[in-house]
N, C-alpha and C positions, 0 to 999 in steps of 0.2 A: 504493499499500499504506500503510494506516494503522499507525503504530506507536505503541503506548500507552507511557506512562512506567513502568508496572509490568513490561510485557513487556521493555522495553529494560534496565531494572534487573536483571530476571532473567537475561538473556543475559550482561550484563557480569559478574553475579556468578558464573555458571557458568564463563565463560572465566577469570576471575581464580582460581576455586577449582582449575580444571584446570591452570592455570599453576603454582600452588603445589604441588599433588600431583605433577605431572610433574617439576618441578624437584627435589623431594624424592626421587623414584625415581631420577633420573639424577645430576645435578650442580647445583651452585648456578647460577642463571641464569634467564633467561626462558623462557617456553613455546617460543619460536622455537627455542632450543637443542635441544629434543627432537623437532622436526620434521625429516623427511628432506628432501633437496633437492627431490624430486619433490612432496612434500606441500606445501612452501612455494610452489612454482610453481602447482600447482593452486589452493591457497588464494588466491593473488594473482590469478589469472584469475577465480576466483569472485567476488572482490571487485570485479572489473571488470565483472561482469555476464555473462560468457561462459557458453554452454551447455555441457553435457558433450561434445557433438559438436564444438563449436568449440575446446574445450580439448584434445580428442584430436588434432584436425587441427593446431593450433598446436604442440603438444609431440611429434607424430609417435608417438602412442600409440593403442591401441585404446580404444574407449569403455568396454569393460569393465575395462580397467586404471584408467581415470579413476574409475569408479564404486567400485572397490575402494579406491581412494585416498581418495575422499570418505567411504566408510564408516570407514575408519581415522581420518580427521580428526574425524568425528563422535564417535568414542570418545574420542580425545584432549582435544577441546574440550568434551566432555559436553553435546552437542546431539543432537537427533533429526531435525529437519527441515532441508531444504536452505536455507530461507530464514534459518534460525537460523545455519546455517554460513556463509552470505553475510554476515550481520550480524557475526558473530564475526570474519570475515576482515577486514572493514572496521575493526573495533574494534582489531585487532592492528596495523594500519598497516604492512604489510609494504612494503619498498622496491620500487619498480618494477623495478629492475635484476635482481631475483631471477629473472625469466623470461627475460631476454636471453641467459642462459648455458645454453641447452639443449643 
């Protein structure tokens, strides 16, 4: 996958803007503060490159639940495509231990 500088800048900008607006909506802090435990786990596994089916199996949830969680993440992070969501997940640098507590 070829990532252009303008595309990467656009995604980073959207993630940063989402972090600011979400923090203002809730409490001071980072975007991570506004994500549910499930959203953080799904986001971490997306960053690791897992498919919806693999994430559902790993978290003992239905694929439908994972898809709904991805849609909520898309809204919160201000992205539309799965690839943008994966890129944003990597940009947020979530800790790996977030998934171990299932």
